[in-house]
C-alpha positions as CSV (number, residue, x, y, z in Angstrom):
1,X,-35.8,-64.5,-19.1
2,X,-38.0,-67.5,-18.2
3,X,-41.8,-67.4,-18.2
4,X,-44.5,-69.5,-16.5
5,X,-48.2,-69.6,-17.1
6,X,-50.6,-71.2,-14.6
7,X,-53.9,-72.3,-15.9
8,X,-56.6,-72.6,-13.3
9,X,-60.1,-71.6,-12.3
10,X,-60.7,-68.7,-10.0
11,X,-60.4,-69.9,-6.4
12,X,-57.9,-72.7,-7.2
13,X,-54.9,-70.8,-5.9
14,X,-53.2,-69.8,-9.1
15,X,-52.4,-66.3,-8.0
16,X,-51.1,-67.5,-4.6
17,X,-49.0,-70.1,-6.5
18,X,-47.4,-67.5,-8.8
19,X,-46.6,-65.3,-5.8
20,X,-45.1,-68.1,-3.7
21,X,-43.0,-69.4,-6.7
22,X,-41.9,-65.8,-7.4
23,X,-40.8,-65.4,-3.8
24,X,-38.9,-68.6,-3.8
25,X,-37.1,-67.5,-7.0
26,X,-36.2,-64.1,-5.4
27,X,-34.7,-66.0,-2.5
28,X,-32.6,-67.9,-5.1
29,X,-31.2,-64.6,-6.4
30,X,-33.5,-64.0,-9.4
31,X,-35.8,-61.0,-10.1
32,X,-39.4,-62.1,-10.4
33,X,-42.7,-60.6,-11.4
34,X,-46.0,-62.4,-10.8
35,X,-49.4,-61.1,-11.9
36,X,-52.9,-62.5,-12.7
37,X,-55.2,-62.2,-15.7
38,X,-58.9,-63.1,-15.6
39,X,-62.1,-62.2,-17.4
40,X,-65.4,-62.5,-15.5
41,X,-64.5,-62.2,-11.8
42,X,-66.5,-65.1,-10.5
43,X,-65.5,-68.3,-8.7
44,X,-64.8,-71.1,-11.1
45,X,-64.1,-68.9,-14.2
46,X,-61.0,-69.8,-16.2
47,X,-58.0,-67.6,-15.4
48,X,-54.3,-67.4,-15.6
49,X,-51.5,-66.3,-13.3
50,X,-48.2,-65.4,-14.9
51,X,-44.6,-65.3,-13.6
52,X,-41.5,-64.0,-15.2
53,X,-38.1,-64.3,-13.7
54,X,-34.6,-63.4,-14.8
55,X,-31.1,-62.5,-13.5
56,X,-31.8,-58.9,-14.6
57,X,-34.5,-56.5,-13.6
58,X,-37.8,-57.2,-15.4
59,X,-39.4,-54.2,-17.1
60,X,-41.8,-56.1,-19.3
61,X,-45.4,-55.9,-18.0
62,X,-47.4,-57.6,-20.8
63,X,-49.3,-60.8,-20.6
64,X,-47.3,-63.9,-21.5
65,X,-48.2,-65.4,-24.8
66,X,-45.7,-68.3,-25.0
67,X,-44.0,-69.6,-21.9
68,X,-41.2,-72.0,-20.9
69,X,-43.4,-73.7,-18.3
70,X,-47.1,-74.2,-17.8
71,X,-48.8,-75.5,-14.7
72,X,-52.4,-76.8,-15.3
73,X,-54.3,-76.9,-12.0
74,X,-57.6,-77.9,-13.6
75,X,-57.2,-80.6,-16.2
76,X,-60.4,-79.5,-18.1
77,X,-58.5,-76.4,-19.1
78,X,-55.7,-78.3,-20.9
79,X,-57.6,-78.5,-24.2
80,X,-60.2,-75.7,-23.8
81,X,-57.4,-73.1,-23.2
82,X,-55.0,-74.6,-25.8
83,X,-52.2,-75.0,-23.3
84,X,-49.7,-76.5,-25.7
85,X,-50.1,-73.5,-28.0
86,X,-49.0,-71.3,-25.1
87,X,-45.7,-73.1,-24.8
88,X,-42.4,-72.6,-26.5
89,X,-40.5,-75.6,-28.0
90,X,-38.4,-77.5,-25.5
91,X,-40.8,-76.4,-22.7
92,X,-42.5,-78.3,-19.8
93,X,-46.2,-78.6,-19.0
94,X,-47.0,-79.9,-15.5
95,X,-50.7,-81.0,-15.4
96,X,-52.9,-82.1,-12.5
97,X,-54.1,-85.4,-14.1
98,X,-54.2,-89.1,-13.7
99,X,-54.0,-89.5,-17.5
100,X,-50.8,-89.8,-19.4
101,X,-50.2,-87.3,-22.2
102,X,-47.8,-87.7,-25.1
103,X,-45.0,-85.2,-25.5
104,X,-45.3,-83.2,-28.7
105,X,-43.1,-80.8,-30.6
106,X,-40.4,-80.8,-28.0
107,X,-43.0,-79.9,-25.3
108,X,-42.8,-82.3,-22.4
109,X,-46.0,-83.0,-20.6
110,X,-45.7,-84.4,-17.0
111,X,-48.9,-85.6,-15.3
112,X,-49.4,-86.1,-11.6
113,X,-52.5,-86.8,-9.7
114,X,-52.4,-83.6,-7.6
115,X,-56.1,-83.7,-6.6
116,X,-55.8,-87.3,-5.5
117,X,-52.6,-86.6,-3.5
118,X,-54.2,-83.6,-1.8
119,X,-57.4,-85.5,-1.1
120,X,-55.5,-88.3,0.7
121,X,-53.5,-85.8,2.8
122,X,-56.0,-83.1,3.6
123,X,-59.4,-84.5,2.6
124,X,-59.7,-81.5,0.2
125,X,-58.4,-80.6,-3.2
126,X,-55.4,-78.2,-3.1
127,X,-53.7,-79.3,-6.3
128,X,-51.8,-76.0,-6.7
129,X,-49.5,-76.7,-3.7
130,X,-48.8,-80.3,-4.9
131,X,-47.9,-78.9,-8.3
132,X,-45.6,-76.3,-6.8
133,X,-43.6,-79.0,-5.1
134,X,-43.4,-81.0,-8.4
135,X,-42.4,-77.8,-10.2
136,X,-39.2,-77.8,-8.2
137,X,-38.2,-81.1,-9.8
138,X,-38.7,-80.0,-13.4
139,X,-37.2,-76.6,-12.9
140,X,-33.7,-76.5,-11.4
141,X,-33.9,-72.8,-10.7
142,X,-36.4,-73.3,-7.9
143,X,-35.0,-75.1,-4.8
144,X,-37.6,-76.9,-2.6
145,X,-36.2,-75.5,0.7
146,X,-36.7,-72.0,-0.7
147,X,-40.2,-72.9,-1.8
148,X,-40.8,-74.0,1.8
149,X,-39.4,-70.7,3.1
150,X,-41.7,-68.7,0.7
151,X,-44.7,-70.7,2.0
152,X,-43.8,-69.9,5.6
153,X,-44.1,-66.2,4.7
154,X,-47.5,-66.8,3.2
155,X,-49.2,-69.3,5.6
156,X,-49.3,-69.9,9.3
157,X,-50.2,-72.7,11.7
158,X,-52.1,-75.7,10.4
159,X,-52.6,-74.2,7.0
160,X,-48.8,-73.9,6.7
161,X,-48.3,-77.5,7.9
162,X,-50.8,-78.9,5.3
163,X,-49.3,-76.9,2.5
164,X,-45.7,-78.0,3.4
165,X,-46.9,-81.6,3.4
166,X,-48.6,-81.2,0.0
167,X,-45.5,-79.5,-1.6
168,X,-43.3,-82.2,-0.2
169,X,-45.5,-85.0,-1.5
170,X,-45.7,-83.3,-5.0
171,X,-41.9,-83.0,-5.0
172,X,-41.4,-86.7,-4.0
173,X,-43.9,-87.9,-6.5
174,X,-42.3,-86.0,-9.4
175,X,-38.9,-87.0,-8.3
176,X,-39.9,-90.7,-8.4
177,X,-41.8,-90.2,-11.7
178,X,-38.8,-88.7,-13.5
179,X,-36.1,-91.1,-12.3
């Protein structure tokens, strides 16, 4: 079983990201289970979305303590939420940041300026979708075309077009970064 934790603030699309990613994985042939966890239900409060996926049916319904992958939508949460402590050894952390972080204890940290990319394309910050595209590069289980298909089920019209552009740009950025 593989596990993913998304670190974000309420309103940054973490739950939507986990659901879209889960849907893309189901299209690939995996079983997937996505769910949120948050404390104070207010906009901007730190929260997590979780995703488990496996080739077998998933019966486990507890919060994820240590994951194979982390996605950090809001860079300020990287240290305050102890993201690295939430990762297994030989794991990946994808962070929305223009800073470069050092890999540590077999935990690979990949930074990409998702806010900047989104701002240039949409004039707004939708880092989560940029990160989803990049996630398809670091995780071979998720195919970018199936991510696009999952997005088409979630969004319509101009919102869909913008999200597809953002995911594609995140994918291309990560692909070039990891050459």
